[in-house]
C-alpha positions in Angstrom: 0.0 0.0 0.0 1.6 3.3 -1.1 -1.1 5.9 -0.7 -2.4 8.1 2.1 -6.0 9.0 2.9 -8.3 10.0 5.7 -11.3 7.8 6.4 -14.2 9.4 8.4 -17.6 9.0 10.0 -18.4 5.7 11.8 -21.3 4.4 13.9 -21.4 6.0 17.3 -19.0 4.4 19.8 -19.9 1.7 22.2 -19.1 1.9 26.0 -15.8 3.5 27.0 -14.2 0.2 28.1 -14.5 -1.3 24.6 -11.2 -1.6 22.7 -10.7 0.9 19.9 -10.1 -2.1 17.7 -10.9 -5.8 18.2 -10.0 -8.5 15.7 -11.1 -12.1 16.2 -10.2 -15.2 14.3 -9.2 -13.4 11.1 -8.6 -15.6 8.1 -7.8 -14.2 4.6 -6.7 -15.8 1.4 -5.8 -14.5 -2.1 -6.8 -17.4 -4.3 -4.9 -20.4 -3.1 -2.5 -18.3 -1.0 -3.4 -18.1 2.7 -2.2 -14.7 3.8 -3.6 -14.6 7.4 -4.8 -17.5 9.6 -6.7 -17.3 13.0 -5.3 -13.9 14.0 -6.8 -12.0 16.9 -5.6 -8.8 18.6 -6.9 -5.6 20.3 -5.8 -2.0 20.3 -7.0 0.2 23.2 -7.3 3.9 23.4 -3.9 5.6 23.5 -2.1 2.4 22.8 0.3 1.8 19.9 0.4 -1.8 18.7 2.9 -2.9 16.1 2.4 -5.6 13.5 6.0 -6.7 13.0 7.4 -9.3 10.7 9.2 -10.1 7.4 7.7 -9.3 4.0 4.7 -11.5 3.1 3.8 -12.5 6.7 0.3 -11.0 6.5 0.7 -7.7 8.4 -0.4 -5.4 5.7 -3.3 -7.6 4.8 -4.6 -7.2 8.4 -4.2 -3.4 8.1 -6.2 -3.4 4.9 -8.9 -5.5 6.5 -9.3 -3.0 9.3 -9.3 -0.1 6.9 -12.0 -1.6 4.8 -9.8 -1.9 1.8 -10.2 -5.7 1.9 -13.6 -7.4 2.4 -13.5 -9.6 5.5 -13.6 -13.3 4.5 -13.6 -14.9 8.0 -13.6 -13.7 11.5 -14.9 -10.5 13.2 -13.7 -6.8 13.4 -15.1 -4.3 15.9 -14.3 -0.6 16.1 -15.1 1.0 19.4 -17.3 -2.0 20.2 -19.3 -1.6 17.0 -19.2 -4.4 14.4 -17.7 -3.1 11.1 -16.7 -6.5 9.6 -18.7 -9.7 9.5 -18.5 -12.3 6.6 -21.7 -12.1 4.5 -22.9 -8.9 6.1 -22.9 -5.5 4.5 -19.4 -4.2 4.2 -18.8 -0.9 6.0 -16.8 1.2 3.4 -13.5 2.8 4.4 -14.9 6.4 4.4 -17.5 5.3 7.1 -14.9 3.9 9.6 -13.5 7.0 11.3 -10.0 5.6 10.8 -6.9 7.7 9.9 -4.5 6.2 7.4 -0.8 7.0 6.8 1.1 5.0 4.3 4.6 5.0 2.7 3.7 7.6 0.1 2.3 10.8 1.7 0.1 11.4 -1.4 -0.6 15.0 -0.7 -2.8 17.0 -3.1 -0.2 19.0 -5.1 -2.6 21.9 -6.0 -3.4 22.5 -2.3 -1.2 24.3 0.3 -0.1 22.5 3.4 -2.8 24.1 5.4 -5.4 23.2 2.8 -4.2 19.6 2.7 -4.7 19.3 6.4 -8.1 20.9 6.5 -9.3 18.8 3.6 -11.3 16.3 5.7 -12.8 18.9 8.1 -15.6 20.3 6.0 -18.1 19.7 8.8 -16.3 22.2 11.0 -16.5 26.0 10.8 -13.7 27.6 8.8 -12.1 29.2 11.9 -12.1 25.9 13.8 -10.7 24.0 10.8 -7.8 26.4 10.6 -7.2 26.3 14.3 -7.1 22.5 14.5 -4.8 22.2 11.4 -2.3 24.8 12.6 -2.2 23.1 16.0 -1.3 19.8 14.5 1.2 21.3 12.2 2.9 23.1 15.1 3.1 19.9 17.0 4.9 18.2 14.1 7.2 21.2 13.5 5.5 22.3 10.3 3.6 25.4 11.4 5.8 27.8 9.4 5.1 25.8 6.2 1.3 26.3 6.3 1.1 28.3 3.1 3.8 26.2 1.3 2.9 23.7 -1.5 3.9 20.0 -1.3 6.4 20.1 -4.1 8.5 22.6 -2.1 8.8 20.2 0.8 11.3 17.4 1.5 10.1 13.8 1.8 10.2 14.0 5.6 8.2 17.2 5.7 5.6 15.8 3.4 5.3 12.8 5.7 4.7 15.1 8.6 1.9 16.9 6.7 0.3 13.6 5.8 0.3 12.6 9.4 -1.3 15.9 10.4 -4.0 15.4 7.7 -4.8 11.9 9.0 -5.0 13.1 12.6 -7.0 16.3 11.9 -10.5 14.7 12.1 -9.6 13.2 15.5 -9.9 9.5 14.6 -10.1 7.0 17.5 -7.8 4.7 15.5 -4.7 5.4 13.3 -3.4 2.9 10.8 0.2 3.4 9.7 1.7 1.1 7.0 5.5 1.5 7.0 5.1 5.3 7.0 8.8 6.0 7.7 10.5 3.4 5.5 11.2 5.8 2.6 13.1 8.2 4.8 16.9 8.2 5.5 17.9 6.9 8.9 18.5 10.2 10.8 15.3 11.8 9.5 13.3 8.6 10.2 14.4 8.6 13.8 13.3 12.2 14.3 9.9 11.8 12.5 8.9 8.6 14.3 9.8 10.3 17.6 7.5 13.3 16.7 4.8 10.9 15.5 4.9 8.9 18.8 4.6 12.1 20.9 1.7 13.4 18.8 -0.2 10.0 18.9 0.2 9.9 22.7 -0.9 13.5 23.1 -4.1 13.1 21.0 -4.8 9.8 22.7 -5.6 7.8 19.5 -5.1 4.1 19.3 -2.7 3.1 16.6 -1.9 0.0 14.6 1.6 0.3 13.0 2.9 -2.1 10.3 6.7 -2.4 10.2 9.5 -4.8 9.3 12.0 -3.0 11.5 12.3 -4.5 15.0 14.0 -1.4 16.4 11.2 0.8 15.1 8.6 -1.6 16.7 10.4 -1.5 20.0 10.6 2.3 19.9 7.0 2.9 18.9 5.0 0.1 20.4 3.3 -0.5 23.7 2.8 -4.1 22.5 4.2 -6.0 19.5 2.6 -8.7 17.5 5.4 -10.6 15.7 4.1 -12.4 12.7 5.3 -15.2 10.5 3.5 -17.0 7.6 0.2 -15.4 8.5 0.2 -16.2 12.2 1.2 -14.3 15.3 4.2 -16.1 16.8 4.3 -14.0 20.0 2.5 -10.9 21.3 3.6 -8.8 24.2 5.5 -5.8 25.3 8.9 -5.1 23.6 10.6 -6.3 26.8 8.7 -9.6 26.8 9.6 -10.3 23.2 13.2 -9.4 23.6 13.8 -10.9 27.0 11.4 -13.9 27.1 11.1 -15.1 23.5 8.9 -18.2 23.0 10.5 -19.4 19.7 14.0 -19.2 18.0 12.4 -17.1 15.3 11.6 -14.4 17.9 15.2 -14.4 19.1 16.7 -14.1 15.6 14.3 -11.5 14.4 15.4 -9.0 17.0 19.1 -9.1 16.0 22.2 -11.2 15.5 22.7 -14.2 17.8 25.5 -16.7 18.4 24.2 -20.2 18.0 25.7 -23.2 19.6 24.6 -26.8 20.1 25.2 -29.1 23.1 23.8 -32.0 25.1 21.7 -31.6 28.3 23.5 -33.1 31.3 21.8 -32.7 34.7 19.7 -29.8 33.5 22.6 -27.9 32.0 24.3 -27.4 28.6 28.1 -26.9 28.6 29.3 -24.3 26.1 32.8 -22.7 25.5 31.6 -19.6 27.4 30.1 -21.4 30.4 27.2 -23.6 31.5 23.7 -22.7 30.5 20.6 -23.9 32.4 18.1 -26.0 30.5 15.8 -27.5 33.2 12.8 -28.1 30.8 14.8 -30.2 28.3 15.1 -34.0 28.6 18.4 -35.5 30.0 20.6 -36.4 27.1 18.7 -34.4 24.5 20.4 -32.0 22.1 19.9 -28.3 22.8 20.1 -25.2 20.6 21.7 -22.4 22.6 21.2 -18.8 21.4 23.4 -16.1 22.9 23.0 -12.4 22.1 26.3 -10.7 21.4 25.7 -8.3 24.3 25.5 -11.3 26.7 29.2 -11.9 26.3 31.3 -10.0 28.9 34.9 -9.8 27.6 37.8 -9.1 29.8 41.4 -8.7 28.4 44.1 -10.6 30.2 47.6 -9.2 30.9 49.3 -12.6 30.4 48.6 -15.6 28.2 47.4 -18.6 30.2 49.4 -21.8 30.0 46.3 -23.8 28.9 43.9 -23.2 26.0 42.6 -19.7 26.1 40.1 -17.6 24.2 41.4 -14.7 22.1 40.3 -11.8 19.9 40.2 -12.4 16.2 39.1 -8.9 15.2 37.6 -5.8 16.8 35.5 -3.1 15.0 34.2 0.2 16.3 30.5 0.7 15.4 30.0 4.0 17.1 28.2 3.5 20.4 29.4 -0.1 20.6 32.4 -2.2 19.6 32.0 -5.5 17.9 34.5 -8.2 18.8 35.1 -11.4 16.8 36.4 -13.9 19.3 37.6 -17.5 19.3 36.2 -19.1 22.4 38.0 -22.2 23.7 36.0 -24.9 25.4 36.5 -28.4 26.9 38.2 -31.0 24.7 39.8 -28.4 22.5 36.5 -27.1 21.1 36.7 -23.7 19.5 33.8 -21.5 18.4 33.8 -18.2 16.5 31.5 -15.9 18.4 30.6 -12.2 18.3 30.5 -10.0 21.3 29.1 -6.4 21.5 30.7 -4.2 24.0 29.5 -0.6 25.0 31.8 2.2 24.0 35.3 2.0 22.5 36.9 -1.4 23.3 39.4 -2.4 20.6 41.9 -5.1 21.8 44.5 -6.2 19.4 44.3 -9.3 17.3 45.3 -12.3 19.3 44.7 -10.6 22.7 44.0 -13.3 25.3 40.6 -12.8 27.0 38.2 -14.4 29.4 34.5 -14.4 28.5 31.7 -14.3 31.0 28.1 -14.9 30.3 25.0 -12.8 31.1 22.3 -15.6 31.5 19.5 -13.1 31.0 20.4 -12.8 27.3 20.8 -16.6 26.7 18.0 -18.7 25.4 17.8 -22.5 25.1 15.5 -24.4 22.8 15.4 -28.1 21.7 17.6 -28.8 18.7 14.7 -31.0 17.6 11.7 -28.5 17.2 9.3 -31.2 18.3 10.8 -31.6 21.7 10.1 -29.5 24.9 11.6 -26.1 25.0 13.4 -24.6 28.0 13.6 -21.1 29.4 
């Protein structure tokens, strides 16, 4: 989806406690391709929920169903407690859903000024009130001084801010955002999504954001629904998904990991960087150990130990952190090439002997055989 529009006017809201958006048992297929299967989620007033996942996982399909751009095939969709989607029932069109939309392409009207673009969906209000509301939103998004400017005179980032103001102007209870920052360069993207988050929280709208960027999801979201192949793999707060993943896919989606294998002995797995607890795995079973680079605590040694020792292969400064390639020596002469991420500037020389300690909070153990029982 690469357009932007404002959708307006919906049936009056149900009681206050109802979620802004409730989706139940959603299933959607394009021909023989099943895009979404048995998906349910809620968005409450003032909450930002992110649909996160790789391309083709079904997140944009869900957004289009909520917007009314796809006719619901199976399941139920409620907006403010009012049914807007039932299979076989009359389809509530997009313009009747009181939903704000912001997509990748700002799609502003080129013949209208910035102010006119933002007031476009406010015909029901008096002229003075239209202008006041539009200018207020533009000021919040740092675009007040461009009110009389035309879209072609703005940068891509500025156009995106105007598009957001236009979507928020009619005060929708729910905002739908489909990769709205993906076309912007990194520094501008960071600044605009920060402004967007503050404005969403200030106006109190619920928001459903589609993104493939895990860092963006963690920054923007109160809760994240991580999707794969049309299903939600895990839903929870950013901290829950990062620190308590339920599946190896969840671990790897949030960044690089070191992967090792071992055998469970007395509820533990021995690795070159220390023992890892695996109480939920069967004795003698093979385990998949996933270690985030920041879980490795590296200490340089003044002298080379007489026995086998771990050492630095390469060190690279990445700005806020240093990335170390290390050779970790384990029992029986085992060697593993691991990556460690260290805060600040830490650039030991190639061959520098080190000891490596493990932060168990960033280590995750799963069965090497996916059909077996997983551990914490």
